[in-house]
GUDRENDREN-496672 format. One record per atom (N, C-alpha, C, O): residue number from 0; atom name; z, y, x. Coordinates in nm, 2 decimals, decimal comma, m for minus. Layout:
! residues N
@seq:NUM atom:CA Z:Z Y:Y X:X $
...
//
This chain:
! residues 105
@seq:0 atom:N Z:4,61 Y:2,72 X:m0,72 $
@seq:0 atom:CA Z:4,68 Y:2,59 X:m0,74 $
@seq:0 atom:C Z:4,59 Y:2,48 X:m0,77 $
@seq:0 atom:O Z:4,60 Y:2,37 X:m0,73 $
@seq:1 atom:N Z:4,48 Y:2,51 X:m0,85 $
@seq:1 atom:CA Z:4,38 Y:2,41 X:m0,88 $
@seq:1 atom:C Z:4,31 Y:2,36 X:m0,76 $
@seq:1 atom:O Z:4,29 Y:2,24 X:m0,74 $
@seq:2 atom:N Z:4,28 Y:2,45 X:m0,66 $
@seq:2 atom:CA Z:4,22 Y:2,41 X:m0,54 $
@seq:2 atom:C Z:4,31 Y:2,31 X:m0,46 $
@seq:2 atom:O Z:4,26 Y:2,21 X:m0,41 $
@seq:3 atom:N Z:4,44 Y:2,33 X:m0,46 $
@seq:3 atom:CA Z:4,53 Y:2,24 X:m0,39 $
@seq:3 atom:C Z:4,53 Y:2,10 X:m0,45 $
@seq:3 atom:O Z:4,53 Y:2,00 X:m0,38 $
@seq:4 atom:N Z:4,52 Y:2,10 X:m0,58 $
@seq:4 atom:CA Z:4,51 Y:1,97 X:m0,65 $
@seq:4 atom:C Z:4,38 Y:1,90 X:m0,62 $
@seq:4 atom:O Z:4,38 Y:1,78 X:m0,60 $
@seq:5 atom:N Z:4,27 Y:1,97 X:m0,62 $
@seq:5 atom:CA Z:4,14 Y:1,91 X:m0,58 $
@seq:5 atom:C Z:4,15 Y:1,85 X:m0,44 $
@seq:5 atom:O Z:4,10 Y:1,74 X:m0,42 $
@seq:6 atom:N Z:4,20 Y:1,93 X:m0,35 $
@seq:6 atom:CA Z:4,21 Y:1,88 X:m0,21 $
@seq:6 atom:C Z:4,30 Y:1,76 X:m0,20 $
@seq:6 atom:O Z:4,28 Y:1,67 X:m0,12 $
@seq:7 atom:N Z:4,41 Y:1,76 X:m0,28 $
@seq:7 atom:CA Z:4,50 Y:1,64 X:m0,28 $
@seq:7 atom:C Z:4,42 Y:1,52 X:m0,33 $
@seq:7 atom:O Z:4,44 Y:1,41 X:m0,28 $
@seq:8 atom:N Z:4,34 Y:1,54 X:m0,44 $
@seq:8 atom:CA Z:4,26 Y:1,43 X:m0,49 $
@seq:8 atom:C Z:4,16 Y:1,38 X:m0,38 $
@seq:8 atom:O Z:4,14 Y:1,26 X:m0,37 $
@seq:9 atom:N Z:4,10 Y:1,48 X:m0,31 $
@seq:9 atom:CA Z:4,01 Y:1,44 X:m0,21 $
@seq:9 atom:C Z:4,07 Y:1,36 X:m0,10 $
@seq:9 atom:O Z:4,02 Y:1,26 X:m0,06 $
@seq:10 atom:N Z:4,19 Y:1,40 X:m0,05 $
@seq:10 atom:CA Z:4,26 Y:1,32 X:0,05 $
@seq:10 atom:C Z:4,29 Y:1,18 X:0,00 $
@seq:10 atom:O Z:4,27 Y:1,08 X:0,07 $
@seq:11 atom:N Z:4,33 Y:1,17 X:m0,13 $
@seq:11 atom:CA Z:4,35 Y:1,04 X:m0,19 $
@seq:11 atom:C Z:4,23 Y:0,95 X:m0,20 $
@seq:11 atom:O Z:4,23 Y:0,83 X:m0,17 $
@seq:12 atom:N Z:4,11 Y:1,02 X:m0,23 $
@seq:12 atom:CA Z:3,99 Y:0,95 X:m0,24 $
@seq:12 atom:C Z:3,94 Y:0,89 X:m0,11 $
@seq:12 atom:O Z:3,89 Y:0,78 X:m0,10 $
@seq:13 atom:N Z:3,97 Y:0,97 X:0,00 $
@seq:13 atom:CA Z:3,94 Y:0,93 X:0,14 $
@seq:13 atom:C Z:4,02 Y:0,80 X:0,17 $
@seq:13 atom:O Z:3,97 Y:0,70 X:0,22 $
@seq:14 atom:N Z:4,15 Y:0,81 X:0,15 $
@seq:14 atom:CA Z:4,24 Y:0,70 X:0,18 $
@seq:14 atom:C Z:4,21 Y:0,57 X:0,10 $
@seq:14 atom:O Z:4,21 Y:0,46 X:0,16 $
@seq:15 atom:N Z:4,17 Y:0,59 X:m0,02 $
@seq:15 atom:CA Z:4,15 Y:0,47 X:m0,11 $
@seq:15 atom:C Z:4,01 Y:0,42 X:m0,10 $
@seq:15 atom:O Z:3,98 Y:0,31 X:m0,13 $
@seq:16 atom:N Z:3,91 Y:0,50 X:m0,04 $
@seq:16 atom:CA Z:3,77 Y:0,46 X:m0,04 $
@seq:16 atom:C Z:3,72 Y:0,46 X:m0,18 $
@seq:16 atom:O Z:3,64 Y:0,37 X:m0,21 $
@seq:17 atom:N Z:3,76 Y:0,55 X:m0,26 $
@seq:17 atom:CA Z:3,72 Y:0,56 X:m0,40 $
@seq:17 atom:C Z:3,56 Y:0,58 X:m0,41 $
@seq:17 atom:O Z:3,51 Y:0,67 X:m0,35 $
@seq:18 atom:N Z:3,50 Y:0,49 X:m0,49 $
@seq:18 atom:CA Z:3,35 Y:0,50 X:m0,50 $
@seq:18 atom:C Z:3,33 Y:0,59 X:m0,62 $
@seq:18 atom:O Z:3,39 Y:0,58 X:m0,73 $
@seq:19 atom:N Z:3,24 Y:0,69 X:m0,60 $
@seq:19 atom:CA Z:3,20 Y:0,78 X:m0,70 $
@seq:19 atom:C Z:3,05 Y:0,80 X:m0,71 $
@seq:19 atom:O Z:2,98 Y:0,79 X:m0,61 $
@seq:20 atom:N Z:3,01 Y:0,83 X:m0,83 $
@seq:20 atom:CA Z:2,86 Y:0,85 X:m0,85 $
@seq:20 atom:C Z:2,84 Y:1,00 X:m0,86 $
@seq:20 atom:O Z:2,89 Y:1,07 X:m0,95 $
@seq:21 atom:N Z:2,77 Y:1,06 X:m0,76 $
@seq:21 atom:CA Z:2,75 Y:1,20 X:m0,75 $
@seq:21 atom:C Z:2,61 Y:1,24 X:m0,75 $
@seq:21 atom:O Z:2,53 Y:1,16 X:m0,69 $
@seq:22 atom:N Z:2,57 Y:1,35 X:m0,81 $
@seq:22 atom:CA Z:2,43 Y:1,40 X:m0,81 $
@seq:22 atom:C Z:2,40 Y:1,47 X:m0,68 $
@seq:22 atom:O Z:2,47 Y:1,55 X:m0,63 $
@seq:23 atom:N Z:2,28 Y:1,44 X:m0,63 $
@seq:23 atom:CA Z:2,23 Y:1,51 X:m0,51 $
@seq:23 atom:C Z:2,17 Y:1,64 X:m0,56 $
@seq:23 atom:O Z:2,09 Y:1,65 X:m0,65 $
@seq:24 atom:N Z:2,23 Y:1,75 X:m0,50 $
@seq:24 atom:CA Z:2,19 Y:1,89 X:m0,54 $
@seq:24 atom:C Z:2,07 Y:1,94 X:m0,46 $
@seq:24 atom:O Z:1,98 Y:2,00 X:m0,52 $
@seq:25 atom:N Z:2,07 Y:1,91 X:m0,33 $
@seq:25 atom:CA Z:1,96 Y:1,96 X:m0,25 $
@seq:25 atom:C Z:1,95 Y:1,87 X:m0,12 $
@seq:25 atom:O Z:2,05 Y:1,80 X:m0,09 $
@seq:26 atom:N Z:1,84 Y:1,89 X:m0,05 $
@seq:26 atom:CA Z:1,82 Y:1,81 X:0,07 $
@seq:26 atom:C Z:1,79 Y:1,91 X:0,19 $
@seq:26 atom:O Z:1,73 Y:2,02 X:0,16 $
@seq:27 atom:N Z:1,84 Y:1,88 X:0,31 $
@seq:27 atom:CA Z:1,79 Y:1,95 X:0,42 $
@seq:27 atom:C Z:1,76 Y:1,85 X:0,53 $
@seq:27 atom:O Z:1,77 Y:1,73 X:0,51 $
@seq:28 atom:N Z:1,72 Y:1,89 X:0,65 $
@seq:28 atom:CA Z:1,67 Y:1,80 X:0,75 $
@seq:28 atom:C Z:1,78 Y:1,70 X:0,80 $
@seq:28 atom:O Z:1,76 Y:1,60 X:0,85 $
@seq:29 atom:N Z:1,91 Y:1,75 X:0,78 $
@seq:29 atom:CA Z:2,02 Y:1,66 X:0,83 $
@seq:29 atom:C Z:2,07 Y:1,56 X:0,72 $
@seq:29 atom:O Z:2,14 Y:1,47 X:0,76 $
@seq:30 atom:N Z:2,04 Y:1,59 X:0,60 $
@seq:30 atom:CA Z:2,09 Y:1,50 X:0,49 $
@seq:30 atom:C Z:2,09 Y:1,56 X:0,36 $
@seq:30 atom:O Z:2,00 Y:1,64 X:0,33 $
@seq:31 atom:N Z:2,19 Y:1,53 X:0,28 $
@seq:31 atom:CA Z:2,19 Y:1,57 X:0,14 $
@seq:31 atom:C Z:2,31 Y:1,65 X:0,10 $
@seq:31 atom:O Z:2,42 Y:1,63 X:0,16 $
@seq:32 atom:N Z:2,30 Y:1,75 X:0,01 $
@seq:32 atom:CA Z:2,41 Y:1,83 X:m0,04 $
@seq:32 atom:C Z:2,45 Y:1,77 X:m0,17 $
@seq:32 atom:O Z:2,36 Y:1,76 X:m0,26 $
@seq:33 atom:N Z:2,57 Y:1,73 X:m0,19 $
@seq:33 atom:CA Z:2,62 Y:1,68 X:m0,32 $
@seq:33 atom:C Z:2,74 Y:1,76 X:m0,35 $
@seq:33 atom:O Z:2,81 Y:1,82 X:m0,27 $
@seq:34 atom:N Z:2,78 Y:1,76 X:m0,48 $
@seq:34 atom:CA Z:2,89 Y:1,84 X:m0,53 $
@seq:34 atom:C Z:3,00 Y:1,75 X:m0,59 $
@seq:34 atom:O Z:2,97 Y:1,66 X:m0,66 $
@seq:35 atom:N Z:3,12 Y:1,78 X:m0,55 $
@seq:35 atom:CA Z:3,23 Y:1,71 X:m0,61 $
@seq:35 atom:C Z:3,34 Y:1,81 X:m0,65 $
@seq:35 atom:O Z:3,39 Y:1,88 X:m0,57 $
@seq:36 atom:N Z:3,38 Y:1,81 X:m0,78 $
@seq:36 atom:CA Z:3,48 Y:1,90 X:m0,83 $
@seq:36 atom:C Z:3,45 Y:2,04 X:m0,80 $
@seq:36 atom:O Z:3,54 Y:2,12 X:m0,77 $
@seq:37 atom:N Z:3,33 Y:2,08 X:m0,80 $
@seq:37 atom:CA Z:3,29 Y:2,22 X:m0,77 $
@seq:37 atom:C Z:3,28 Y:2,25 X:m0,62 $
@seq:37 atom:O Z:3,26 Y:2,37 X:m0,59 $
@seq:38 atom:N Z:3,31 Y:2,16 X:m0,54 $
@seq:38 atom:CA Z:3,30 Y:2,18 X:m0,39 $
@seq:38 atom:C Z:3,18 Y:2,11 X:m0,34 $
@seq:38 atom:O Z:3,15 Y:2,00 X:m0,37 $
@seq:39 atom:N Z:3,10 Y:2,19 X:m0,26 $
@seq:39 atom:CA Z:2,98 Y:2,13 X:m0,20 $
@seq:39 atom:C Z:3,02 Y:2,03 X:m0,08 $
@seq:39 atom:O Z:3,11 Y:2,07 X:0,00 $
@seq:40 atom:N Z:2,96 Y:1,92 X:m0,08 $
@seq:40 atom:CA Z:2,98 Y:1,82 X:0,02 $
@seq:40 atom:C Z:2,85 Y:1,78 X:0,09 $
@seq:40 atom:O Z:2,75 Y:1,82 X:0,04 $
@seq:41 atom:N Z:2,86 Y:1,71 X:0,20 $
@seq:41 atom:CA Z:2,74 Y:1,68 X:0,27 $
@seq:41 atom:C Z:2,74 Y:1,53 X:0,29 $
@seq:41 atom:O Z:2,84 Y:1,46 X:0,32 $
@seq:42 atom:N Z:2,62 Y:1,47 X:0,27 $
@seq:42 atom:CA Z:2,60 Y:1,33 X:0,30 $
@seq:42 atom:C Z:2,49 Y:1,32 X:0,41 $
@seq:42 atom:O Z:2,37 Y:1,34 X:0,38 $
@seq:43 atom:N Z:2,54 Y:1,30 X:0,53 $
@seq:43 atom:CA Z:2,44 Y:1,30 X:0,64 $
@seq:43 atom:C Z:2,34 Y:1,19 X:0,63 $
@seq:43 atom:O Z:2,37 Y:1,08 X:0,57 $
@seq:44 atom:N Z:2,22 Y:1,21 X:0,67 $
@seq:44 atom:CA Z:2,11 Y:1,11 X:0,66 $
@seq:44 atom:C Z:2,16 Y:0,97 X:0,72 $
@seq:44 atom:O Z:2,13 Y:0,87 X:0,67 $
@seq:45 atom:N Z:2,24 Y:0,99 X:0,83 $
@seq:45 atom:CA Z:2,28 Y:0,87 X:0,90 $
@seq:45 atom:C Z:2,38 Y:0,78 X:0,82 $
@seq:45 atom:O Z:2,41 Y:0,67 X:0,85 $
@seq:46 atom:N Z:2,44 Y:0,85 X:0,71 $
@seq:46 atom:CA Z:2,53 Y:0,78 X:0,63 $
@seq:46 atom:C Z:2,47 Y:0,72 X:0,50 $
@seq:46 atom:O Z:2,54 Y:0,67 X:0,41 $
@seq:47 atom:N Z:2,34 Y:0,74 X:0,49 $
@seq:47 atom:CA Z:2,27 Y:0,68 X:0,37 $
@seq:47 atom:C Z:2,26 Y:0,53 X:0,38 $
@seq:47 atom:O Z:2,25 Y:0,47 X:0,49 $
@seq:48 atom:N Z:2,27 Y:0,46 X:0,27 $
@seq:48 atom:CA Z:2,25 Y:0,32 X:0,26 $
@seq:48 atom:C Z:2,11 Y:0,28 X:0,29 $
@seq:48 atom:O Z:2,02 Y:0,37 X:0,29 $
@seq:49 atom:N Z:2,08 Y:0,15 X:0,31 $
@seq:49 atom:CA Z:1,95 Y:0,11 X:0,36 $
@seq:49 atom:C Z:1,84 Y:0,14 X:0,25 $
@seq:49 atom:O Z:1,73 Y:0,16 X:0,29 $
@seq:50 atom:N Z:1,88 Y:0,14 X:0,12 $
@seq:50 atom:CA Z:1,77 Y:0,17 X:0,02 $
@seq:50 atom:C Z:1,72 Y:0,31 X:0,03 $
@seq:50 atom:O Z:1,60 Y:0,33 X:0,00 $
@seq:51 atom:N Z:1,81 Y:0,40 X:0,06 $
@seq:51 atom:CA Z:1,77 Y:0,54 X:0,06 $
@seq:51 atom:C Z:1,74 Y:0,61 X:0,20 $
@seq:51 atom:O Z:1,70 Y:0,72 X:0,21 $
@seq:52 atom:N Z:1,77 Y:0,53 X:0,30 $
@seq:52 atom:CA Z:1,75 Y:0,59 X:0,44 $
@seq:52 atom:C Z:1,61 Y:0,61 X:0,46 $
@seq:52 atom:O Z:1,52 Y:0,53 X:0,44 $
@seq:53 atom:N Z:1,58 Y:0,74 X:0,51 $
@seq:53 atom:CA Z:1,43 Y:0,77 X:0,52 $
@seq:53 atom:C Z:1,37 Y:0,71 X:0,65 $
@seq:53 atom:O Z:1,40 Y:0,76 X:0,76 $
@seq:54 atom:N Z:1,30 Y:0,61 X:0,63 $
@seq:54 atom:CA Z:1,23 Y:0,54 X:0,75 $
@seq:54 atom:C Z:1,09 Y:0,61 X:0,76 $
@seq:54 atom:O Z:1,00 Y:0,59 X:0,67 $
@seq:55 atom:N Z:1,07 Y:0,69 X:0,87 $
@seq:55 atom:CA Z:0,95 Y:0,75 X:0,89 $
@seq:55 atom:C Z:0,90 Y:0,73 X:1,03 $
@seq:55 atom:O Z:0,98 Y:0,71 X:1,12 $
@seq:56 atom:N Z:0,77 Y:0,75 X:1,05 $
@seq:56 atom:CA Z:0,71 Y:0,73 X:1,18 $
@seq:56 atom:C Z:0,76 Y:0,84 X:1,28 $
@seq:56 atom:O Z:0,76 Y:0,95 X:1,24 $
@seq:57 atom:N Z:0,79 Y:0,80 X:1,39 $
@seq:57 atom:CA Z:0,83 Y:0,89 X:1,50 $
@seq:57 atom:C Z:0,94 Y:0,99 X:1,47 $
@seq:57 atom:O Z:0,95 Y:1,09 X:1,53 $
@seq:58 atom:N Z:1,02 Y:0,95 X:1,37 $
@seq:58 atom:CA Z:1,13 Y:1,04 X:1,33 $
@seq:58 atom:C Z:1,08 Y:1,18 X:1,29 $
@seq:58 atom:O Z:1,15 Y:1,28 X:1,32 $
@seq:59 atom:N Z:0,96 Y:1,19 X:1,23 $
@seq:59 atom:CA Z:0,90 Y:1,32 X:1,19 $
@seq:59 atom:C Z:1,00 Y:1,39 X:1,09 $
@seq:59 atom:O Z:1,02 Y:1,34 X:0,98 $
@seq:60 atom:N Z:1,05 Y:1,51 X:1,13 $
@seq:60 atom:CA Z:1,15 Y:1,58 X:1,05 $
@seq:60 atom:C Z:1,10 Y:1,62 X:0,92 $
@seq:60 atom:O Z:1,17 Y:1,62 X:0,82 $
@seq:61 atom:N Z:0,97 Y:1,66 X:0,91 $
@seq:61 atom:CA Z:0,91 Y:1,70 X:0,78 $
@seq:61 atom:C Z:0,90 Y:1,58 X:0,69 $
@seq:61 atom:O Z:0,93 Y:1,60 X:0,57 $
@seq:62 atom:N Z:0,87 Y:1,47 X:0,74 $
@seq:62 atom:CA Z:0,86 Y:1,35 X:0,66 $
@seq:62 atom:C Z:1,00 Y:1,30 X:0,61 $
@seq:62 atom:O Z:1,02 Y:1,26 X:0,50 $
@seq:63 atom:N Z:1,10 Y:1,32 X:0,70 $
@seq:63 atom:CA Z:1,23 Y:1,29 X:0,67 $
@seq:63 atom:C Z:1,28 Y:1,38 X:0,55 $
@seq:63 atom:O Z:1,34 Y:1,33 X:0,45 $
@seq:64 atom:N Z:1,25 Y:1,51 X:0,57 $
@seq:64 atom:CA Z:1,29 Y:1,60 X:0,46 $
@seq:64 atom:C Z:1,22 Y:1,57 X:0,33 $
@seq:64 atom:O Z:1,28 Y:1,58 X:0,22 $
@seq:65 atom:N Z:1,09 Y:1,53 X:0,34 $
@seq:65 atom:CA Z:1,02 Y:1,49 X:0,21 $
@seq:65 atom:C Z:1,09 Y:1,37 X:0,15 $
@seq:65 atom:O Z:1,11 Y:1,37 X:0,03 $
@seq:66 atom:N Z:1,12 Y:1,27 X:0,23 $
@seq:66 atom:CA Z:1,19 Y:1,15 X:0,18 $
@seq:66 atom:C Z:1,33 Y:1,19 X:0,12 $
@seq:66 atom:O Z:1,36 Y:1,14 X:0,01 $
@seq:67 atom:N Z:1,40 Y:1,27 X:0,18 $
@seq:67 atom:CA Z:1,53 Y:1,31 X:0,13 $
@seq:67 atom:C Z:1,52 Y:1,39 X:0,00 $
@seq:67 atom:O Z:1,60 Y:1,38 X:m0,09 $
@seq:68 atom:N Z:1,41 Y:1,48 X:0,00 $
@seq:68 atom:CA Z:1,39 Y:1,56 X:m0,13 $
@seq:68 atom:C Z:1,37 Y:1,47 X:m0,25 $
@seq:68 atom:O Z:1,40 Y:1,51 X:m0,36 $
@seq:69 atom:N Z:1,31 Y:1,35 X:m0,23 $
@seq:69 atom:CA Z:1,29 Y:1,26 X:m0,34 $
@seq:69 atom:C Z:1,42 Y:1,22 X:m0,40 $
@seq:69 atom:O Z:1,42 Y:1,16 X:m0,52 $
@seq:70 atom:N Z:1,53 Y:1,23 X:m0,34 $
@seq:70 atom:CA Z:1,66 Y:1,19 X:m0,39 $
@seq:70 atom:C Z:1,73 Y:1,30 X:m0,47 $
@seq:70 atom:O Z:1,83 Y:1,27 X:m0,54 $
@seq:71 atom:N Z:1,68 Y:1,42 X:m0,46 $
@seq:71 atom:CA Z:1,74 Y:1,54 X:m0,53 $
@seq:71 atom:C Z:1,74 Y:1,51 X:m0,68 $
@seq:71 atom:O Z:1,63 Y:1,47 X:m0,74 $
@seq:72 atom:N Z:1,85 Y:1,53 X:m0,75 $
@seq:72 atom:CA Z:1,86 Y:1,50 X:m0,89 $
@seq:72 atom:C Z:1,91 Y:1,36 X:m0,93 $
@seq:72 atom:O Z:1,95 Y:1,33 X:m1,04 $
@seq:73 atom:N Z:1,90 Y:1,27 X:m0,83 $
@seq:73 atom:CA Z:1,95 Y:1,13 X:m0,85 $
@seq:73 atom:C Z:2,10 Y:1,13 X:m0,83 $
@seq:73 atom:O Z:2,16 Y:1,21 X:m0,76 $
@seq:74 atom:N Z:2,16 Y:1,03 X:m0,89 $
@seq:74 atom:CA Z:2,31 Y:1,00 X:m0,87 $
@seq:74 atom:C Z:2,32 Y:0,89 X:m0,76 $
@seq:74 atom:O Z:2,25 Y:0,78 X:m0,78 $
@seq:75 atom:N Z:2,40 Y:0,91 X:m0,66 $
@seq:75 atom:CA Z:2,42 Y:0,80 X:m0,56 $
@seq:75 atom:C Z:2,57 Y:0,76 X:m0,57 $
@seq:75 atom:O Z:2,66 Y:0,84 X:m0,60 $
@seq:76 atom:N Z:2,59 Y:0,63 X:m0,54 $
@seq:76 atom:CA Z:2,73 Y:0,58 X:m0,53 $
@seq:76 atom:C Z:2,78 Y:0,61 X:m0,39 $
@seq:76 atom:O Z:2,72 Y:0,55 X:m0,29 $
@seq:77 atom:N Z:2,88 Y:0,69 X:m0,37 $
@seq:77 atom:CA Z:2,92 Y:0,73 X:m0,24 $
@seq:77 atom:C Z:3,07 Y:0,72 X:m0,23 $
@seq:77 atom:O Z:3,15 Y:0,71 X:m0,33 $
@seq:78 atom:N Z:3,12 Y:0,72 X:m0,11 $
@seq:78 atom:CA Z:3,27 Y:0,73 X:m0,08 $
@seq:78 atom:C Z:3,28 Y:0,86 X:0,01 $
@seq:78 atom:O Z:3,20 Y:0,89 X:0,08 $
@seq:79 atom:N Z:3,40 Y:0,92 X:m0,01 $
@seq:79 atom:CA Z:3,43 Y:1,04 X:0,07 $
@seq:79 atom:C Z:3,49 Y:0,99 X:0,20 $
@seq:79 atom:O Z:3,58 Y:0,91 X:0,20 $
@seq:80 atom:N Z:3,44 Y:1,03 X:0,31 $
@seq:80 atom:CA Z:3,49 Y:0,98 X:0,44 $
@seq:80 atom:C Z:3,57 Y:1,09 X:0,51 $
@seq:80 atom:O Z:3,65 Y:1,06 X:0,60 $
@seq:81 atom:N Z:3,55 Y:1,22 X:0,48 $
@seq:81 atom:CA Z:3,62 Y:1,33 X:0,54 $
@seq:81 atom:C Z:3,65 Y:1,43 X:0,43 $
@seq:81 atom:O Z:3,56 Y:1,47 X:0,35 $
@seq:82 atom:N Z:3,77 Y:1,48 X:0,43 $
@seq:82 atom:CA Z:3,81 Y:1,59 X:0,34 $
@seq:82 atom:C Z:3,89 Y:1,69 X:0,42 $
@seq:82 atom:O Z:4,01 Y:1,66 X:0,46 $
@seq:83 atom:N Z:3,83 Y:1,80 X:0,46 $
@seq:83 atom:CA Z:3,90 Y:1,90 X:0,55 $
@seq:83 atom:C Z:3,92 Y:2,03 X:0,47 $
@seq:83 atom:O Z:3,82 Y:2,11 X:0,46 $
@seq:84 atom:N Z:4,04 Y:2,05 X:0,42 $
@seq:84 atom:CA Z:4,06 Y:2,17 X:0,34 $
@seq:84 atom:C Z:4,05 Y:2,30 X:0,42 $
@seq:84 atom:O Z:3,99 Y:2,40 X:0,37 $
@seq:85 atom:N Z:4,09 Y:2,30 X:0,55 $
@seq:85 atom:CA Z:4,09 Y:2,42 X:0,63 $
@seq:85 atom:C Z:3,94 Y:2,46 X:0,65 $
@seq:85 atom:O Z:3,91 Y:2,58 X:0,64 $
@seq:86 atom:N Z:3,86 Y:2,36 X:0,68 $
@seq:86 atom:CA Z:3,71 Y:2,39 X:0,70 $
@seq:86 atom:C Z:3,64 Y:2,39 X:0,57 $
@seq:86 atom:O Z:3,52 Y:2,43 X:0,57 $
@seq:87 atom:N Z:3,70 Y:2,36 X:0,46 $
@seq:87 atom:CA Z:3,64 Y:2,36 X:0,33 $
@seq:87 atom:C Z:3,52 Y:2,26 X:0,34 $
@seq:87 atom:O Z:3,40 Y:2,30 X:0,30 $
@seq:88 atom:N Z:3,54 Y:2,14 X:0,39 $
@seq:88 atom:CA Z:3,43 Y:2,05 X:0,42 $
@seq:88 atom:C Z:3,46 Y:1,91 X:0,36 $
@seq:88 atom:O Z:3,57 Y:1,85 X:0,38 $
@seq:89 atom:N Z:3,36 Y:1,86 X:0,29 $
@seq:89 atom:CA Z:3,37 Y:1,72 X:0,24 $
@seq:89 atom:C Z:3,25 Y:1,65 X:0,30 $
@seq:89 atom:O Z:3,14 Y:1,70 X:0,29 $
@seq:90 atom:N Z:3,27 Y:1,53 X:0,35 $
@seq:90 atom:CA Z:3,17 Y:1,45 X:0,41 $
@seq:90 atom:C Z:3,17 Y:1,32 X:0,33 $
@seq:90 atom:O Z:3,27 Y:1,25 X:0,31 $
@seq:91 atom:N Z:3,05 Y:1,27 X:0,29 $
@seq:91 atom:CA Z:3,04 Y:1,15 X:0,21 $
@seq:91 atom:C Z:2,95 Y:1,05 X:0,29 $
@seq:91 atom:O Z:2,88 Y:1,08 X:0,38 $
@seq:92 atom:N Z:2,97 Y:0,92 X:0,24 $
@seq:92 atom:CA Z:2,88 Y:0,81 X:0,30 $
@seq:92 atom:C Z:2,84 Y:0,73 X:0,18 $
@seq:92 atom:O Z:2,91 Y:0,70 X:0,09 $
@seq:93 atom:N Z:2,72 Y:0,68 X:0,19 $
@seq:93 atom:CA Z:2,67 Y:0,59 X:0,09 $
@seq:93 atom:C Z:2,68 Y:0,44 X:0,14 $
@seq:93 atom:O Z:2,66 Y:0,35 X:0,06 $
@seq:94 atom:N Z:2,71 Y:0,43 X:0,27 $
@seq:94 atom:CA Z:2,72 Y:0,29 X:0,32 $
@seq:94 atom:C Z:2,83 Y:0,21 X:0,27 $
@seq:94 atom:O Z:2,81 Y:0,09 X:0,24 $
@seq:95 atom:N Z:2,95 Y:0,26 X:0,25 $
@seq:95 atom:CA Z:3,06 Y:0,19 X:0,21 $
@seq:95 atom:C Z:3,04 Y:0,12 X:0,07 $
@seq:95 atom:O Z:3,05 Y:0,00 X:0,06 $
@seq:96 atom:N Z:3,01 Y:0,19 X:m0,03 $
@seq:96 atom:CA Z:2,99 Y:0,14 X:m0,17 $
@seq:96 atom:C Z:2,88 Y:0,03 X:m0,17 $
@seq:96 atom:O Z:2,90 Y:m0,07 X:m0,24 $
@seq:97 atom:N Z:2,77 Y:0,05 X:m0,11 $
@seq:97 atom:CA Z:2,66 Y:m0,04 X:m0,11 $
@seq:97 atom:C Z:2,70 Y:m0,17 X:m0,05 $
@seq:97 atom:O Z:2,67 Y:m0,28 X:m0,10 $
@seq:98 atom:N Z:2,77 Y:m0,16 X:0,07 $
@seq:98 atom:CA Z:2,81 Y:m0,29 X:0,13 $
@seq:98 atom:C Z:2,91 Y:m0,36 X:0,05 $
@seq:98 atom:O Z:2,91 Y:m0,49 X:0,05 $
@seq:99 atom:N Z:3,00 Y:m0,29 X:m0,02 $
@seq:99 atom:CA Z:3,10 Y:m0,36 X:m0,10 $
@seq:99 atom:C Z:3,03 Y:m0,43 X:m0,21 $
@seq:99 atom:O Z:3,06 Y:m0,54 X:m0,25 $
@seq:100 atom:N Z:2,93 Y:m0,36 X:m0,28 $
@seq:100 atom:CA Z:2,86 Y:m0,42 X:m0,39 $
@seq:100 atom:C Z:2,79 Y:m0,55 X:m0,34 $
@seq:100 atom:O Z:2,79 Y:m0,65 X:m0,41 $
@seq:101 atom:N Z:2,72 Y:m0,54 X:m0,23 $
@seq:101 atom:CA Z:2,65 Y:m0,66 X:m0,18 $
@seq:101 atom:C Z:2,74 Y:m0,77 X:m0,15 $
@seq:101 atom:O Z:2,70 Y:m0,89 X:m0,18 $
@seq:102 atom:N Z:2,86 Y:m0,75 X:m0,10 $
@seq:102 atom:CA Z:2,95 Y:m0,86 X:m0,07 $
@seq:102 atom:C Z:3,00 Y:m0,92 X:m0,19 $
@seq:102 atom:O Z:3,03 Y:m1,04 X:m0,19 $
@seq:103 atom:N Z:3,01 Y:m0,85 X:m0,30 $
@seq:103 atom:CA Z:3,06 Y:m0,90 X:m0,43 $
@seq:103 atom:C Z:2,96 Y:m0,99 X:m0,50 $
@seq:103 atom:O Z:3,00 Y:m1,07 X:m0,58 $
@seq:104 atom:N Z:2,83 Y:m0,97 X:m0,47 $
@seq:104 atom:CA Z:2,73 Y:m1,04 X:m0,55 $
@seq:104 atom:C Z:2,73 Y:m1,19 X:m0,51 $
@seq:104 atom:O Z:2,65 Y:m1,26 X:m0,56 $
//
C-alpha cells in the first residue's frame, strides 16, 4: 500500500512540476542516480542545468564521468519529469527549477 501512495505522490509531482532538493547518490556515463522516497531515479546528463552540465573536450566519456562524479553527495534542485510505476522508473530534470529561479530574479 505504501508503494501505491509513493507512486501517486510521484504522479502528482510530475503534474505539478514540484521542485525538490535531492542528493546525488552516484554517477555513471549517462548521468546521475538520485533517490526519492526510497526509489532510485535517474537524472540524465542532458537534463542537467547549465551550472552542472559537464562541458568537456570532444565529449570524452571519462572526463564526463569525472565531472559527474564531482556532483555525488551534493543536493540538486530537480523536478520529476517521468514517473512510471510499471517500469519502476523515475526520471528527473534539473533544467525546470533553474530556469524558474532565473526568471524570478
